[in-house]
C-alpha positions in Angstrom: 0.0 0.0 0.0 2.8 2.4 0.9 4.4 1.6 -2.4 1.2 2.5 -4.3 0.8 5.7 -2.5 4.4 6.7 -3.2 4.0 5.7 -6.8 0.8 7.8 -7.2 2.4 10.8 -5.4 5.3 10.5 -7.8 3.0 10.5 -10.8 1.1 13.5 -9.5 4.4 15.3 -9.0 5.5 14.4 -12.5 2.2 15.6 -14.0 2.5 18.9 -12.1 6.0 19.4 -13.4 4.9 18.6 -16.9 2.0 21.1 -16.7 4.3 23.7 -15.2 6.8 23.1 -18.0 4.1 23.4 -20.6 3.0 26.7 -19.1 6.5 28.0 -19.1 7.0 26.8 -22.6 3.9 28.6 -23.8 5.0 31.8 -22.1 8.4 31.5 -23.7 6.8 30.8 -27.1 4.5 33.8 -26.6 7.4 36.0 -25.8 9.4 34.7 -28.8 6.4 35.4 -31.1 6.1 38.9 -29.6 9.8 39.7 -30.2 9.6 38.2 -33.7 6.6 40.4 -34.6 8.2 43.4 -32.9 11.4 42.8 -34.8 9.6 42.6 -38.1 7.7 45.8 -37.5 10.9 47.6 -36.4 12.7 46.3 -39.6 9.8 47.6 -41.8 9.9 51.0 -40.1 13.7 51.2 -40.5 13.5 50.3 -44.2 10.8 52.9 -44.7 12.8 55.5 -42.8 15.9 54.8 -44.8 13.9 55.1 -48.0 12.4 58.4 -46.9 15.7 59.8 -45.9 17.3 58.8 -49.2 14.4 60.3 -51.1 14.6 63.4 -49.0 18.3 63.7 -49.8 17.7 63.5 -53.5 14.9 66.1 -53.6 14.8 69.7 -52.5 12.9 72.9 -53.0 14.5 76.1 -54.4 12.0 78.9 -54.0 8.9 77.6 -56.0 10.8 74.9 -58.0 11.2 71.3 -57.0 14.5 69.7 -57.9 15.7 66.1 -58.0 19.4 65.2 -57.7 20.4 62.7 -60.3 23.7 61.1 -61.2 25.0 59.9 -64.5 28.4 58.3 -63.9 30.5 60.8 -62.1 28.3 63.8 -63.1 25.6 65.2 -60.8 22.6 66.9 -62.4 19.9 68.9 -60.7 16.7 68.1 -62.6 13.6 70.1 -62.8 10.6 69.5 -65.0 7.2 71.1 -65.6 4.2 70.4 -67.8 2.6 72.9 -70.1 -0.2 72.9 -72.7 0.1 74.0 -76.3 -2.4 73.4 -79.1 -4.5 71.1 -76.8 -1.5 68.9 -76.1 0.4 68.4 -72.8 4.2 68.7 -73.0 6.9 68.0 -70.4 9.9 70.3 -70.4 13.0 69.0 -68.6 15.9 71.2 -67.3 19.2 69.7 -66.1 21.6 71.9 -64.2 25.2 71.1 -63.4 25.4 73.6 -60.6 23.3 73.4 -57.4 20.7 76.2 -57.8 20.9 76.9 -54.1 24.6 77.8 -54.5 24.3 79.8 -57.7 24.9 83.3 -56.5 25.1 85.1 -59.9 23.1 88.4 -59.6 20.1 88.4 -61.9 18.1 91.6 -61.7 15.7 90.7 -64.5 12.1 89.9 -65.2 11.8 87.6 -68.1 9.1 87.1 -70.7 9.1 85.0 -73.9 6.0 85.2 -76.0 5.4 82.0 -77.9 5.1 83.6 -81.3 8.3 85.5 -81.1 11.8 84.3 -82.1 14.4 84.3 -79.3 17.8 85.5 -80.4 20.9 84.2 -78.6 23.7 86.5 -79.6 27.2 85.5 -78.5 30.2 87.8 -78.6 33.0 85.4 -79.0 35.7 87.9 -77.9 37.0 86.7 -74.6 34.7 83.7 -74.5 36.2 81.4 -77.2 38.9 80.5 -74.7 36.3 79.2 -72.2 36.3 75.4 -72.5 32.6 75.0 -71.6 31.3 77.9 -73.6 29.9 75.8 -76.5 28.2 73.4 -74.1 26.7 76.2 -72.1 25.2 78.0 -75.1 23.9 74.6 -76.5 22.3 74.0 -73.1 20.5 77.4 -73.3 19.4 76.6 -76.9 18.0 73.3 -75.7 16.3 75.0 -72.8 14.2 77.1 -75.1 13.6 74.3 -77.6 12.2 72.0 -74.9 9.7 74.8 -74.0 8.8 74.9 -77.7 10.2 78.4 -78.3 11.9 79.3 -81.6 15.6 80.1 -81.1 17.9 81.8 -83.6 21.6 82.1 -83.2 23.3 85.5 -83.8 26.3 87.7 -83.2 26.4 91.2 -81.7 29.4 92.0 -83.9 28.3 93.7 -87.1 31.6 93.2 -88.9 31.6 89.5 -88.0 28.0 89.1 -89.2 28.9 90.6 -92.6 32.2 88.7 -93.0 30.8 85.3 -91.9 27.2 85.8 -93.2 25.8 85.5 -89.7 22.6 86.9 -88.2 23.1 90.2 -86.4 21.4 90.9 -83.1 22.0 93.2 -80.2 19.9 95.1 -77.7 18.6 97.6 -80.3 18.5 95.7 -83.5 15.3 93.6 -82.7 13.1 95.8 -80.5 10.2 93.4 -80.5 12.0 90.1 -80.0 13.7 88.8 -76.9 17.4 88.9 -77.3 19.9 87.2 -75.0 23.3 88.9 -75.3 26.2 86.9 -73.9 29.6 88.6 -73.6 32.7 88.9 -71.5 32.5 91.3 -68.6 34.3 92.4 -65.5 31.7 90.7 -63.3 29.5 87.7 -63.8 25.9 89.1 -63.7 22.7 89.3 -65.6 21.0 92.6 -66.4 18.1 93.7 -68.6 17.3 96.5 -71.1 13.7 96.1 -72.0 13.4 92.7 -73.8 17.2 92.3 -74.0 18.9 90.2 -71.4 22.6 90.8 -71.0 24.7 88.0 -69.5 28.1 89.3 -68.6 30.7 86.5 -68.0 33.8 86.9 -66.0 36.5 84.3 -65.4 34.7 81.9 -67.8 31.7 81.5 -65.5 29.5 81.1 -68.6 27.8 77.8 -67.4 27.0 79.3 -64.0 25.6 82.5 -65.6 23.5 80.7 -68.1 22.1 78.3 -65.6 21.1 81.2 -63.3 19.3 82.8 -66.3 17.4 79.5 -66.8 16.5 79.4 -63.2 15.2 82.9 -63.3 13.2 82.2 -66.5 11.6 79.2 -64.8 10.7 81.1 -61.7 9.2 84.0 -63.7 7.2 81.6 -65.9 5.8 79.8 -62.9 4.9 83.1 -61.2 3.2 84.3 -64.4 1.3 81.0 -64.7 0.1 81.2 -61.1 -1.2 84.8 -61.6 -3.1 83.7 -64.7 
């Protein structure tokens, strides 16, 4: 009898231990499940945060313009685009800058306007600018800027003798009173000024890319401001 009692007591003890172990095991499993779920949520939040920070670092606002930083090989571009309507069609115009617009400090005391029906004359005085290695690229960029906005562009020279000798179109701030003229020439200071519908881009120390990009930025800001008023 004593043996049976002892055996039953042992069995009860073993059952209690097993039940206790099961409870402990369930608690451990519950905690593990909690930490797994918590870890997954934390990982998702971290990934989203990294994505947001990366996106934020590639986008920025300059006044009323939204730019995206893009890279092509070793070259960094500052990309801006806008949509516009012409003849019942929607177009997208893209502008790619090489200089951060936030750091472009070229003075530009101008108020630009480019009527769609008017030819835009880009008149370049080669004297003092032909030695600038990026002059051709900068002028081509400006030409493309107008072309993507569906404006008609004409090349010219402000040197009358050169126009006669080389059979080039002549344009300065007085020759075409009804057309926008962009006069690019060497100056003592890099700056942009205006005489009616003539925009004078003075270039010092071969800062032609910087000056032209500042002109493009100002033209975009003026166009957006004009569109908002209308």
